[in-house]
PQR file of N, CA, C, O and H, with PARSE charges and radii, in Angstrom:
ATOM      1  N   MET A   1      69.038 147.610  76.552 -0.4000 1.5000
ATOM      2  CA  MET A   1      70.109 146.706  76.725 -0.0000 2.0000
ATOM      3  C   MET A   1      70.964 146.628  75.465  0.5500 1.7000
ATOM      4  O   MET A   1      70.450 146.313  74.392 -0.5500 1.4000
ATOM      5  N   ASP A   2      72.265 146.912  75.581 -0.4000 1.5000
ATOM      6  CA  ASP A   2      73.131 146.831  74.431 -0.0000 2.0000
ATOM      7  C   ASP A   2      73.402 145.431  74.184  0.5500 1.7000
ATOM      8  O   ASP A   2      72.992 144.540  74.928 -0.5500 1.4000
ATOM      9  H   ASP A   2      72.682 147.168  76.453  0.4000 1.0000
ATOM     10  N   THR A   3      74.170 145.212  73.025 -0.4000 1.5000
ATOM     11  CA  THR A   3      74.364 143.919  72.593 -0.0000 2.0000
ATOM     12  C   THR A   3      75.419 143.112  73.569  0.5500 1.7000
ATOM     13  O   THR A   3      75.315 141.905  73.790 -0.5500 1.4000
ATOM     14  H   THR A   3      74.503 145.935  72.421  0.4000 1.0000
ATOM     15  N   GLN A   4      76.415 143.925  74.103 -0.4000 1.5000
ATOM     16  CA  GLN A   4      77.344 143.300  74.987 -0.0000 2.0000
ATOM     17  C   GLN A   4      76.617 142.807  76.170  0.5500 1.7000
ATOM     18  O   GLN A   4      76.857 141.681  76.605 -0.5500 1.4000
ATOM     19  H   GLN A   4      76.500 144.905  73.924  0.4000 1.0000
ATOM     20  N   SER A   5      75.709 143.609  76.739 -0.4000 1.5000
ATOM     21  CA  SER A   5      74.857 143.234  77.933 -0.0000 2.0000
ATOM     22  C   SER A   5      74.112 142.001  77.707  0.5500 1.7000
ATOM     23  O   SER A   5      74.187 141.076  78.516 -0.5500 1.4000
ATOM     24  H   SER A   5      75.514 144.524  76.386  0.4000 1.0000
ATOM     25  N   ILE A   6      73.346 141.931  76.576 -0.4000 1.5000
ATOM     26  CA  ILE A   6      72.657 140.786  76.310 -0.0000 2.0000
ATOM     27  C   ILE A   6      73.545 139.548  76.167  0.5500 1.7000
ATOM     28  O   ILE A   6      73.178 138.487  76.670 -0.5500 1.4000
ATOM     29  H   ILE A   6      73.285 142.683  75.920  0.4000 1.0000
ATOM     30  N   LYS A   7      74.610 139.636  75.550 -0.4000 1.5000
ATOM     31  CA  LYS A   7      75.504 138.385  75.565 -0.0000 2.0000
ATOM     32  C   LYS A   7      75.854 137.968  76.851  0.5500 1.7000
ATOM     33  O   LYS A   7      75.787 136.764  77.097 -0.5500 1.4000
ATOM     34  H   LYS A   7      74.909 140.499  75.141  0.4000 1.0000
ATOM     35  N   LEU A   8      76.240 138.806  77.776 -0.4000 1.5000
ATOM     36  CA  LEU A   8      76.744 138.509  79.184 -0.0000 2.0000
ATOM     37  C   LEU A   8      75.609 137.992  79.936  0.5500 1.7000
ATOM     38  O   LEU A   8      75.737 137.078  80.750 -0.5500 1.4000
ATOM     39  H   LEU A   8      76.294 139.785  77.577  0.4000 1.0000
ATOM     40  N   ASP A   9      74.435 138.595  79.663 -0.4000 1.5000
ATOM     41  CA  ASP A   9      73.244 137.936  80.335 -0.0000 2.0000
ATOM     42  C   ASP A   9      72.914 136.582  79.966  0.5500 1.7000
ATOM     43  O   ASP A   9      72.634 135.744  80.824 -0.5500 1.4000
ATOM     44  H   ASP A   9      74.332 139.338  79.001  0.4000 1.0000
ATOM     45  N   LEU A  10      72.934 136.299  78.606 -0.4000 1.5000
ATOM     46  CA  LEU A  10      72.777 134.904  78.094 -0.0000 2.0000
ATOM     47  C   LEU A  10      73.876 133.816  78.554  0.5500 1.7000
ATOM     48  O   LEU A  10      73.618 132.638  78.802 -0.5500 1.4000
ATOM     49  H   LEU A  10      73.161 136.979  77.909  0.4000 1.0000
ATOM     50  N   ILE A  11      75.134 134.414  78.624 -0.4000 1.5000
ATOM     51  CA  ILE A  11      76.081 133.530  79.155 -0.0000 2.0000
ATOM     52  C   ILE A  11      75.841 133.159  80.595  0.5500 1.7000
ATOM     53  O   ILE A  11      75.915 131.975  80.923 -0.5500 1.4000
ATOM     54  H   ILE A  11      75.344 135.371  78.423  0.4000 1.0000
ATOM     55  N   GLN A  12      75.565 134.073  81.454 -0.4000 1.5000
ATOM     56  CA  GLN A  12      75.153 133.827  82.766 -0.0000 2.0000
ATOM     57  C   GLN A  12      74.027 132.796  82.849  0.5500 1.7000
ATOM     58  O   GLN A  12      74.128 131.800  83.566 -0.5500 1.4000
ATOM     59  H   GLN A  12      75.504 135.035  81.188  0.4000 1.0000
ATOM     60  N   TRP A  13      72.955 133.056  82.104 -0.4000 1.5000
ATOM     61  CA  TRP A  13      71.809 132.237  82.089 -0.0000 2.0000
ATOM     62  C   TRP A  13      72.168 130.766  81.688  0.5500 1.7000
ATOM     63  O   TRP A  13      71.786 129.803  82.353 -0.5500 1.4000
ATOM     64  H   TRP A  13      72.873 133.865  81.522  0.4000 1.0000
ATOM     65  N   LEU A  14      72.908 130.663  80.586 -0.4000 1.5000
ATOM     66  CA  LEU A  14      73.305 129.307  80.005 -0.0000 2.0000
ATOM     67  C   LEU A  14      74.213 128.581  81.115  0.5500 1.7000
ATOM     68  O   LEU A  14      74.058 127.380  81.338 -0.5500 1.4000
ATOM     69  H   LEU A  14      73.218 131.445  80.046  0.4000 1.0000
ATOM     70  N   THR A  15      75.097 129.296  81.754 -0.4000 1.5000
ATOM     71  CA  THR A  15      75.974 128.517  82.731 -0.0000 2.0000
ATOM     72  C   THR A  15      75.173 128.048  83.916  0.5500 1.7000
ATOM     73  O   THR A  15      75.599 127.128  84.615 -0.5500 1.4000
ATOM     74  H   THR A  15      75.223 130.271  81.572  0.4000 1.0000
ATOM     75  N   GLU A  16      74.126 128.592  84.147 -0.4000 1.5000
ATOM     76  CA  GLU A  16      73.226 128.213  85.442 -0.0000 2.0000
ATOM     77  C   GLU A  16      72.140 127.199  84.883  0.5500 1.7000
ATOM     78  O   GLU A  16      71.521 126.469  85.657 -0.5500 1.4000
ATOM     79  H   GLU A  16      73.779 129.339  83.580  0.4000 1.0000
ATOM     80  N   LEU A  17      71.951 127.181  83.641 -0.4000 1.5000
ATOM     81  CA  LEU A  17      70.737 126.366  83.203 -0.0000 2.0000
ATOM     82  C   LEU A  17      71.021 124.796  83.342  0.5500 1.7000
ATOM     83  O   LEU A  17      72.066 124.251  82.989 -0.5500 1.4000
ATOM     84  H   LEU A  17      72.454 127.774  83.013  0.4000 1.0000
ATOM     85  N   LYS A  18      69.972 124.197  83.886 -0.4000 1.5000
ATOM     86  CA  LYS A  18      70.005 122.662  84.069 -0.0000 2.0000
ATOM     87  C   LYS A  18      69.100 121.852  83.169  0.5500 1.7000
ATOM     88  O   LYS A  18      69.182 120.630  83.041 -0.5500 1.4000
ATOM     89  H   LYS A  18      69.123 124.640  84.173  0.4000 1.0000
ATOM     90  N   ASP A  19      68.206 122.658  82.541 -0.4000 1.5000
ATOM     91  CA  ASP A  19      67.208 121.917  81.696 -0.0000 2.0000
ATOM     92  C   ASP A  19      67.806 121.405  80.345  0.5500 1.7000
ATOM     93  O   ASP A  19      68.046 122.245  79.477 -0.5500 1.4000
ATOM     94  H   ASP A  19      68.139 123.650  82.645  0.4000 1.0000
ATOM     95  N   ALA A  20      68.048 120.155  80.121 -0.4000 1.5000
ATOM     96  CA  ALA A  20      68.671 119.588  79.004 -0.0000 2.0000
ATOM     97  C   ALA A  20      67.909 119.938  77.730  0.5500 1.7000
ATOM     98  O   ALA A  20      68.537 120.252  76.719 -0.5500 1.4000
ATOM     99  H   ALA A  20      67.852 119.473  80.826  0.4000 1.0000
ATOM    100  N   GLU A  21      66.607 119.897  77.745 -0.4000 1.5000
ATOM    101  CA  GLU A  21      65.754 120.226  76.451 -0.0000 2.0000
ATOM    102  C   GLU A  21      66.056 121.647  76.104  0.5500 1.7000
ATOM    103  O   GLU A  21      66.217 121.925  74.916 -0.5500 1.4000
ATOM    104  H   GLU A  21      66.097 119.643  78.566  0.4000 1.0000
ATOM    105  N   VAL A  22      66.146 122.541  76.986 -0.4000 1.5000
ATOM    106  CA  VAL A  22      66.387 124.032  76.740 -0.0000 2.0000
ATOM    107  C   VAL A  22      67.773 124.119  76.048  0.5500 1.7000
ATOM    108  O   VAL A  22      67.975 124.785  75.032 -0.5500 1.4000
ATOM    109  H   VAL A  22      66.015 122.315  77.951  0.4000 1.0000
ATOM    110  N   LEU A  23      68.694 123.394  76.686 -0.4000 1.5000
ATOM    111  CA  LEU A  23      70.126 123.421  76.129 -0.0000 2.0000
ATOM    112  C   LEU A  23      70.147 122.886  74.672  0.5500 1.7000
ATOM    113  O   LEU A  23      70.809 123.462  73.809 -0.5500 1.4000
ATOM    114  H   LEU A  23      68.530 122.853  77.511  0.4000 1.0000
ATOM    115  N   LYS A  24      69.471 121.865  74.431 -0.4000 1.5000
ATOM    116  CA  LYS A  24      69.423 121.261  73.120 -0.0000 2.0000
ATOM    117  C   LYS A  24      68.655 122.201  72.111  0.5500 1.7000
ATOM    118  O   LYS A  24      68.966 122.194  70.920 -0.5500 1.4000
ATOM    119  H   LYS A  24      68.933 121.397  75.132  0.4000 1.0000
ATOM    120  N   GLN A  25      67.810 122.880  72.520 -0.4000 1.5000
ATOM    121  CA  GLN A  25      67.141 123.817  71.656 -0.0000 2.0000
ATOM    122  C   GLN A  25      68.059 124.983  71.236  0.5500 1.7000
ATOM    123  O   GLN A  25      68.102 125.443  70.095 -0.5500 1.4000
ATOM    124  H   GLN A  25      67.557 122.886  73.487  0.4000 1.0000
ATOM    125  N   VAL A  26      68.797 125.412  72.301 -0.4000 1.5000
ATOM    126  CA  VAL A  26      69.824 126.553  72.103 -0.0000 2.0000
ATOM    127  C   VAL A  26      70.838 126.025  71.185  0.5500 1.7000
ATOM    128  O   VAL A  26      71.254 126.713  70.252 -0.5500 1.4000
ATOM    129  H   VAL A  26      68.762 125.038  73.228  0.4000 1.0000
ATOM    130  N   GLN A  27      71.213 124.948  71.386 -0.4000 1.5000
ATOM    131  CA  GLN A  27      72.419 124.276  70.466 -0.0000 2.0000
ATOM    132  C   GLN A  27      71.808 124.245  68.919  0.5500 1.7000
ATOM    133  O   GLN A  27      72.470 124.696  67.984 -0.5500 1.4000
ATOM    134  H   GLN A  27      70.875 124.390  72.144  0.4000 1.0000
ATOM    135  N   LEU A  28      70.575 123.711  68.747 -0.4000 1.5000
ATOM    136  CA  LEU A  28      70.018 123.618  67.568 -0.0000 2.0000
ATOM    137  C   LEU A  28      69.888 124.972  66.786  0.5500 1.7000
ATOM    138  O   LEU A  28      69.998 125.066  65.564 -0.5500 1.4000
ATOM    139  H   LEU A  28      70.038 123.345  69.506  0.4000 1.0000
ATOM    140  N   ILE A  29      69.647 125.986  67.630 -0.4000 1.5000
ATOM    141  CA  ILE A  29      69.526 127.445  67.155 -0.0000 2.0000
ATOM    142  C   ILE A  29      70.914 127.728  66.668  0.5500 1.7000
ATOM    143  O   ILE A  29      71.050 128.313  65.594 -0.5500 1.4000
ATOM    144  H   ILE A  29      69.558 125.910  68.624  0.4000 1.0000
ATOM    145  N   LYS A  30      71.921 127.371  67.349 -0.4000 1.5000
ATOM    146  CA  LYS A  30      73.429 127.679  67.010 -0.0000 2.0000
ATOM    147  C   LYS A  30      73.814 127.100  65.784  0.5500 1.7000
ATOM    148  O   LYS A  30      74.494 127.725  64.971 -0.5500 1.4000
ATOM    149  H   LYS A  30      71.810 126.895  68.221  0.4000 1.0000
ATOM    150  N   GLU A  31      73.388 125.834  65.579 -0.4000 1.5000
ATOM    151  CA  GLU A  31      73.776 124.902  64.551 -0.0000 2.0000
ATOM    152  C   GLU A  31      73.003 125.365  63.189  0.5500 1.7000
ATOM    153  O   GLU A  31      73.530 125.278  62.080 -0.5500 1.4000
ATOM    154  H   GLU A  31      72.835 125.326  66.240  0.4000 1.0000
ATOM    155  N   ASN A  32      71.937 125.773  63.371 -0.4000 1.5000
ATOM    156  CA  ASN A  32      71.093 126.014  62.271 -0.0000 2.0000
ATOM    157  C   ASN A  32      71.119 127.506  61.676  0.5500 1.7000
ATOM    158  O   ASN A  32      70.087 128.082  61.333 -0.5500 1.4000
ATOM    159  H   ASN A  32      71.508 125.843  64.272  0.4000 1.0000
ATOM    160  N   GLU A  33      72.183 127.980  61.602 -0.4000 1.5000
ATOM    161  CA  GLU A  33      72.457 129.353  61.168 -0.0000 2.0000
ATOM    162  C   GLU A  33      71.854 129.510  59.819  0.5500 1.7000
ATOM    163  O   GLU A  33      72.064 128.603  59.013 -0.5500 1.4000
ATOM    164  H   GLU A  33      73.022 127.512  61.880  0.4000 1.0000
ATOM    165  N   ASP A  34      71.102 130.578  59.439 -0.4000 1.5000
ATOM    166  CA  ASP A  34      70.448 130.845  58.328 -0.0000 2.0000
ATOM    167  C   ASP A  34      71.360 130.739  57.123  0.5500 1.7000
ATOM    168  O   ASP A  34      72.372 131.439  57.093 -0.5500 1.4000
ATOM    169  H   ASP A  34      70.932 131.315  60.093  0.4000 1.0000
ATOM    170  N   TRP A  35      71.059 129.869  56.074 -0.4000 1.5000
ATOM    171  CA  TRP A  35      71.936 129.662  54.953 -0.0000 2.0000
ATOM    172  C   TRP A  35      71.892 130.943  54.198  0.5500 1.7000
ATOM    173  O   TRP A  35      72.848 131.102  53.438 -0.5500 1.4000
ATOM    174  H   TRP A  35      70.237 129.300  56.098  0.4000 1.0000
ATOM    175  N   TRP A  36      71.056 131.840  54.230 -0.4000 1.5000
ATOM    176  CA  TRP A  36      70.996 133.131  53.484 -0.0000 2.0000
ATOM    177  C   TRP A  36      72.220 133.886  53.923  0.5500 1.7000
ATOM    178  O   TRP A  36      72.799 134.549  53.062 -0.5500 1.4000
ATOM    179  H   TRP A  36      70.280 131.711  54.847  0.4000 1.0000
ATOM    180  N   ASN A  37      72.698 133.870  55.177 -0.4000 1.5000
ATOM    181  CA  ASN A  37      73.737 134.610  55.688 -0.0000 2.0000
ATOM    182  C   ASN A  37      75.155 134.115  55.329  0.5500 1.7000
ATOM    183  O   ASN A  37      76.197 134.733  55.549 -0.5500 1.4000
ATOM    184  H   ASN A  37      72.227 133.331  55.875  0.4000 1.0000
ATOM    185  N   GLN A  38      75.025 132.802  54.691 -0.4000 1.5000
ATOM    186  CA  GLN A  38      76.252 132.139  54.366 -0.0000 2.0000
ATOM    187  C   GLN A  38      76.604 132.249  52.797  0.5500 1.7000
ATOM    188  O   GLN A  38      77.714 131.912  52.386 -0.5500 1.4000
ATOM    189  H   GLN A  38      74.178 132.300  54.511  0.4000 1.0000
ATOM    190  N   ILE A  39      75.686 132.697  52.021 -0.4000 1.5000
ATOM    191  CA  ILE A  39      75.866 132.720  50.590 -0.0000 2.0000
ATOM    192  C   ILE A  39      76.488 134.209  50.206  0.5500 1.7000
ATOM    193  O   ILE A  39      76.397 135.190  50.945 -0.5500 1.4000
ATOM    194  H   ILE A  39      74.784 132.970  52.355  0.4000 1.0000
ATOM    195  N   SER A  40      77.101 134.193  48.981 -0.4000 1.5000
ATOM    196  CA  SER A  40      77.617 135.497  48.556 -0.0000 2.0000
ATOM    197  C   SER A  40      76.510 136.448  48.043  0.5500 1.7000
ATOM    198  O   SER A  40      75.361 136.078  47.802 -0.5500 1.4000
ATOM    199  H   SER A  40      77.174 133.396  48.381  0.4000 1.0000
ATOM    200  N   ASP A  41      76.998 137.779  47.893 -0.4000 1.5000
ATOM    201  CA  ASP A  41      76.031 138.695  47.348 -0.0000 2.0000
ATOM    202  C   ASP A  41      75.475 138.385  46.149  0.5500 1.7000
ATOM    203  O   ASP A  41      74.278 138.517  45.895 -0.5500 1.4000
ATOM    204  H   ASP A  41      77.931 138.079  48.089  0.4000 1.0000
ATOM    205  N   GLN A  42      76.587 137.838  45.146 -0.4000 1.5000
ATOM    206  CA  GLN A  42      76.106 137.525  44.022 -0.0000 2.0000
ATOM    207  C   GLN A  42      75.076 136.460  43.926  0.5500 1.7000
ATOM    208  O   GLN A  42      74.171 136.570  43.098 -0.5500 1.4000
ATOM    209  H   GLN A  42      77.560 137.731  45.353  0.4000 1.0000
ATOM    210  N   GLU A  43      75.153 135.450  44.711 -0.4000 1.5000
ATOM    211  CA  GLU A  43      74.107 134.463  44.929 -0.0000 2.0000
ATOM    212  C   GLU A  43      72.646 134.945  45.298  0.5500 1.7000
ATOM    213  O   GLU A  43      71.611 134.545  44.764 -0.5500 1.4000
ATOM    214  H   GLU A  43      75.887 135.361  45.384  0.4000 1.0000
ATOM    215  N   LYS A  44      72.750 135.854  46.284 -0.4000 1.5000
ATOM    216  CA  LYS A  44      71.632 136.525  46.798 -0.0000 2.0000
ATOM    217  C   LYS A  44      70.979 137.288  45.617  0.5500 1.7000
ATOM    218  O   LYS A  44      69.783 137.113  45.380 -0.5500 1.4000
ATOM    219  H   LYS A  44      73.591 136.179  46.718  0.4000 1.0000
ATOM    220  N   GLU A  45      71.675 138.068  44.928 -0.4000 1.5000
ATOM    221  CA  GLU A  45      71.201 138.767  43.676 -0.0000 2.0000
ATOM    222  C   GLU A  45      70.484 137.803  42.680  0.5500 1.7000
ATOM    223  O   GLU A  45      69.405 138.073  42.152 -0.5500 1.4000
ATOM    224  H   GLU A  45      72.646 138.210  45.121  0.4000 1.0000
ATOM    225  N   ALA A  46      71.174 136.677  42.480 -0.4000 1.5000
ATOM    226  CA  ALA A  46      70.629 135.779  41.461 -0.0000 2.0000
ATOM    227  C   ALA A  46      69.285 135.088  41.942  0.5500 1.7000
ATOM    228  O   ALA A  46      68.394 134.834  41.131 -0.5500 1.4000
ATOM    229  H   ALA A  46      72.050 136.458  42.909  0.4000 1.0000
ATOM    230  N   ILE A  47      69.182 134.823  43.157 -0.4000 1.5000
ATOM    231  CA  ILE A  47      68.062 134.398  43.917 -0.0000 2.0000
ATOM    232  C   ILE A  47      66.850 135.402  43.724  0.5500 1.7000
ATOM    233  O   ILE A  47      65.745 135.020  43.338 -0.5500 1.4000
ATOM    234  H   ILE A  47      69.905 135.029  43.816  0.4000 1.0000
ATOM    235  N   ASP A  48      67.132 136.620  44.004 -0.4000 1.5000
ATOM    236  CA  ASP A  48      66.159 137.718  44.053 -0.0000 2.0000
ATOM    237  C   ASP A  48      65.763 138.095  42.575  0.5500 1.7000
ATOM    238  O   ASP A  48      64.644 138.547  42.331 -0.5500 1.4000
ATOM    239  H   ASP A  48      68.030 136.930  44.318  0.4000 1.0000
ATOM    240  N   TYR A  49      66.649 137.911  41.660 -0.4000 1.5000
ATOM    241  CA  TYR A  49      66.286 138.135  40.220 -0.0000 2.0000
ATOM    242  C   TYR A  49      65.433 136.971  39.854  0.5500 1.7000
ATOM    243  O   TYR A  49      64.503 137.265  39.103 -0.5500 1.4000
ATOM    244  H   TYR A  49      67.558 137.544  41.858  0.4000 1.0000
ATOM    245  N   GLY A  50      65.519 135.796  40.182 -0.4000 1.5000
ATOM    246  CA  GLY A  50      64.717 134.708  39.909 -0.0000 2.0000
ATOM    247  C   GLY A  50      63.369 134.894  40.451  0.5500 1.7000
ATOM    248  O   GLY A  50      62.374 134.733  39.745 -0.5500 1.4000
ATOM    249  H   GLY A  50      66.274 135.558  40.792  0.4000 1.0000
ATOM    250  N   LEU A  51      63.306 135.243  41.743 -0.4000 1.5000
ATOM    251  CA  LEU A  51      62.080 135.440  42.383 -0.0000 2.0000
ATOM    252  C   LEU A  51      61.233 136.555  41.641  0.5500 1.7000
ATOM    253  O   LEU A  51      60.056 136.359  41.338 -0.5500 1.4000
ATOM    254  H   LEU A  51      64.115 135.373  42.317  0.4000 1.0000
ATOM    255  N   LYS A  52      61.811 137.578  41.402 -0.4000 1.5000
ATOM    256  CA  LYS A  52      61.264 138.696  40.631 -0.0000 2.0000
ATOM    257  C   LYS A  52      60.554 138.165  39.254  0.5500 1.7000
ATOM    258  O   LYS A  52      59.407 138.462  38.920 -0.5500 1.4000
ATOM    259  H   LYS A  52      62.767 137.738  41.648  0.4000 1.0000
ATOM    260  N   GLU A  53      61.458 137.315  38.507 -0.4000 1.5000
ATOM    261  CA  GLU A  53      60.955 136.933  37.317 -0.0000 2.0000
ATOM    262  C   GLU A  53      59.704 136.004  37.491  0.5500 1.7000
ATOM    263  O   GLU A  53      58.731 136.041  36.737 -0.5500 1.4000
ATOM    264  H   GLU A  53      62.389 137.074  38.778  0.4000 1.0000
ATOM    265  N   LEU A  54      59.835 135.183  38.544 -0.4000 1.5000
ATOM    266  CA  LEU A  54      58.595 134.386  38.801 -0.0000 2.0000
ATOM    267  C   LEU A  54      57.373 135.233  39.186  0.5500 1.7000
ATOM    268  O   LEU A  54      56.259 134.948  38.747 -0.5500 1.4000
ATOM    269  H   LEU A  54      60.625 135.153  39.156  0.4000 1.0000
ATOM    270  N   GLU A  55      57.579 136.257  39.993 -0.4000 1.5000
ATOM    271  CA  GLU A  55      56.438 137.110  40.227 -0.0000 2.0000
ATOM    272  C   GLU A  55      55.832 137.747  39.108  0.5500 1.7000
ATOM    273  O   GLU A  55      54.658 138.117  39.133 -0.5500 1.4000
ATOM    274  H   GLU A  55      58.484 136.489  40.350  0.4000 1.0000
ATOM    275  N   GLU A  56      56.677 137.907  38.005 -0.4000 1.5000
ATOM    276  CA  GLU A  56      56.240 138.691  36.704 -0.0000 2.0000
ATOM    277  C   GLU A  56      55.708 137.537  35.786  0.5500 1.7000
ATOM    278  O   GLU A  56      55.347 137.819  34.643 -0.5500 1.4000
ATOM    279  H   GLU A  56      57.630 137.606  37.985  0.4000 1.0000
ATOM    280  N   GLY A  57      55.654 136.406  36.189 -0.4000 1.5000
ATOM    281  CA  GLY A  57      55.152 135.360  35.255 -0.0000 2.0000
ATOM    282  C   GLY A  57      56.030 134.861  34.216  0.5500 1.7000
ATOM    283  O   GLY A  57      55.579 134.269  33.236 -0.5500 1.4000
ATOM    284  H   GLY A  57      55.947 136.177  37.117  0.4000 1.0000
ATOM    285  N   LYS A  58      57.439 135.107  34.414 -0.4000 1.5000
ATOM    286  CA  LYS A  58      58.343 134.752  33.316 -0.0000 2.0000
ATOM    287  C   LYS A  58      59.108 133.517  33.584  0.5500 1.7000
ATOM    288  O   LYS A  58      60.015 133.110  32.858 -0.5500 1.4000
ATOM    289  H   LYS A  58      57.805 135.588  35.210  0.4000 1.0000
ATOM    290  N   GLY A  59      58.671 132.907  34.729 -0.4000 1.5000
ATOM    291  CA  GLY A  59      59.397 131.491  34.989 -0.0000 2.0000
ATOM    292  C   GLY A  59      58.887 130.428  34.295  0.5500 1.7000
ATOM    293  O   GLY A  59      57.756 130.476  33.811 -0.5500 1.4000
ATOM    294  H   GLY A  59      57.934 133.237  35.319  0.4000 1.0000
ATOM    295  N   ILE A  60      59.696 129.343  34.181 -0.4000 1.5000
ATOM    296  CA  ILE A  60      59.264 128.120  33.499 -0.0000 2.0000
ATOM    297  C   ILE A  60      59.148 127.069  34.591  0.5500 1.7000
ATOM    298  O   ILE A  60      60.168 126.710  35.179 -0.5500 1.4000
ATOM    299  H   ILE A  60      60.615 129.304  34.574  0.4000 1.0000
ATOM    300  N   PRO A  61      57.956 126.555  34.895 -0.5600 1.5000
ATOM    301  CA  PRO A  61      57.888 125.524  35.946  0.2800 2.0000
ATOM    302  C   PRO A  61      58.721 124.390  35.776  0.5500 1.7000
ATOM    303  O   PRO A  61      58.962 123.965  34.647 -0.5500 1.4000
ATOM    304  N   HIS A  62      59.222 123.818  36.889 -0.4000 1.5000
ATOM    305  CA  HIS A  62      60.173 122.768  36.951 -0.0000 2.0000
ATOM    306  C   HIS A  62      59.816 121.633  36.128  0.5500 1.7000
ATOM    307  O   HIS A  62      60.618 121.079  35.376 -0.5500 1.4000
ATOM    308  H   HIS A  62      59.026 124.164  37.806  0.4000 1.0000
ATOM    309  N   ASN A  63      58.509 121.260  36.285 -0.4000 1.5000
ATOM    310  CA  ASN A  63      58.001 120.027  35.512 -0.0000 2.0000
ATOM    311  C   ASN A  63      58.213 120.200  34.036  0.5500 1.7000
ATOM    312  O   ASN A  63      58.660 119.278  33.354 -0.5500 1.4000
ATOM    313  H   ASN A  63      57.857 121.710  36.896  0.4000 1.0000
ATOM    314  N   VAL A  64      57.885 121.420  33.516 -0.4000 1.5000
ATOM    315  CA  VAL A  64      57.977 121.770  32.137 -0.0000 2.0000
ATOM    316  C   VAL A  64      59.568 121.581  31.716  0.5500 1.7000
ATOM    317  O   VAL A  64      59.876 120.957  30.701 -0.5500 1.4000
ATOM    318  H   VAL A  64      57.522 122.169  34.070  0.4000 1.0000
ATOM    319  N   VAL A  65      60.495 122.151  32.551 -0.4000 1.5000
ATOM    320  CA  VAL A  65      61.826 121.988  32.255 -0.0000 2.0000
ATOM    321  C   VAL A  65      62.375 120.481  32.194  0.5500 1.7000
ATOM    322  O   VAL A  65      63.069 120.016  31.290 -0.5500 1.4000
ATOM    323  H   VAL A  65      60.245 122.657  33.376  0.4000 1.0000
ATOM    324  N   MET A  66      61.937 119.838  33.304 -0.4000 1.5000
ATOM    325  CA  MET A  66      62.285 118.402  33.236 -0.0000 2.0000
ATOM    326  C   MET A  66      61.659 117.681  32.126  0.5500 1.7000
ATOM    327  O   MET A  66      62.294 116.749  31.633 -0.5500 1.4000
ATOM    328  H   MET A  66      61.374 120.216  34.039  0.4000 1.0000
ATOM    329  N   GLU A  67      60.516 117.976  31.666 -0.4000 1.5000
ATOM    330  CA  GLU A  67      59.842 117.206  30.402 -0.0000 2.0000
ATOM    331  C   GLU A  67      60.680 117.553  29.253  0.5500 1.7000
ATOM    332  O   GLU A  67      60.975 116.646  28.475 -0.5500 1.4000
ATOM    333  H   GLU A  67      60.000 118.733  32.066  0.4000 1.0000
ATOM    334  N   GLU A  68      61.098 118.724  29.043 -0.4000 1.5000
ATOM    335  CA  GLU A  68      61.661 119.080  27.855 -0.0000 2.0000
ATOM    336  C   GLU A  68      63.158 118.428  27.794  0.5500 1.7000
ATOM    337  O   GLU A  68      63.664 117.979  26.765 -0.5500 1.4000
ATOM    338  H   GLU A  68      60.859 119.461  29.675  0.4000 1.0000
ATOM    339  N   THR A  69      63.754 118.456  29.036 -0.4000 1.5000
ATOM    340  CA  THR A  69      65.103 117.855  29.186 -0.0000 2.0000
ATOM    341  C   THR A  69      65.072 116.311  28.751  0.5500 1.7000
ATOM    342  O   THR A  69      65.874 115.801  27.969 -0.5500 1.4000
ATOM    343  H   THR A  69      63.344 118.821  29.872  0.4000 1.0000
ATOM    344  N   ARG A  70      64.092 115.701  29.340 -0.4000 1.5000
ATOM    345  CA  ARG A  70      64.017 114.250  29.189 -0.0000 2.0000
ATOM    346  C   ARG A  70      63.746 113.965  27.577  0.5500 1.7000
ATOM    347  O   ARG A  70      64.278 113.048  26.952 -0.5500 1.4000
ATOM    348  H   ARG A  70      63.441 116.115  29.975  0.4000 1.0000
ATOM    349  N   LYS A  71      62.879 114.863  27.065 -0.4000 1.5000
ATOM    350  CA  LYS A  71      62.678 114.645  25.552 -0.0000 2.0000
ATOM    351  C   LYS A  71      64.042 114.835  24.642  0.5500 1.7000
ATOM    352  O   LYS A  71      64.400 114.110  23.714 -0.5500 1.4000
ATOM    353  H   LYS A  71      62.447 115.608  27.573  0.4000 1.0000
ATOM    354  N   LYS A  72      64.677 115.956  25.137 -0.4000 1.5000
ATOM    355  CA  LYS A  72      65.920 116.372  24.417 -0.0000 2.0000
ATOM    356  C   LYS A  72      66.990 115.357  24.503  0.5500 1.7000
ATOM    357  O   LYS A  72      67.701 115.116  23.528 -0.5500 1.4000
ATOM    358  H   LYS A  72      64.386 116.545  25.892  0.4000 1.0000
ATOM    359  N   TYR A  73      67.142 114.701  25.738 -0.4000 1.5000
ATOM    360  CA  TYR A  73      68.261 113.774  25.912 -0.0000 2.0000
ATOM    361  C   TYR A  73      67.867 112.389  26.034  0.5500 1.7000
ATOM    362  O   TYR A  73      68.631 111.531  26.478 -0.5500 1.4000
ATOM    363  H   TYR A  73      66.564 114.897  26.531  0.4000 1.0000
ATOM    364  N   GLY A  74      66.518 112.122  25.591 -0.4000 1.5000
ATOM    365  CA  GLY A  74      65.900 110.633  25.607 -0.0000 2.0000
ATOM    366  C   GLY A  74      66.124 109.920  27.016  0.5500 1.7000
ATOM    367  O   GLY A  74      66.575 108.783  27.150 -0.5500 1.4000
ATOM    368  H   GLY A  74      65.897 112.818  25.230  0.4000 1.0000
ATOM    369  N   LEU A  75      65.769 110.701  27.954 -0.4000 1.5000
ATOM    370  CA  LEU A  75      65.636 110.162  29.348 -0.0000 2.0000
ATOM    371  C   LEU A  75      64.469 109.648  29.756  0.5500 1.7000
ATOM    372  O   LEU A  75      64.356 109.205  30.899 -0.5500 1.4000
ATOM    373  H   LEU A  75      65.403 111.625  27.846  0.4000 1.0000
TER
END
């Protein structure tokens, strides 16, 4: 089934659907689009780079950064 056929099938199904809970779930899916698809390629590359550094043991744990920041700025 091609994309257009799937869309038409879903439209038909939704127009006939009477179950409010299923409709709410479909609406939630629509509203909760994956944030990954909404960020720029540059942001994705930065995230991937950070994850790679963490995998290689190059990252600094959040609590260490926060502790150093508090000491540095007297917080």
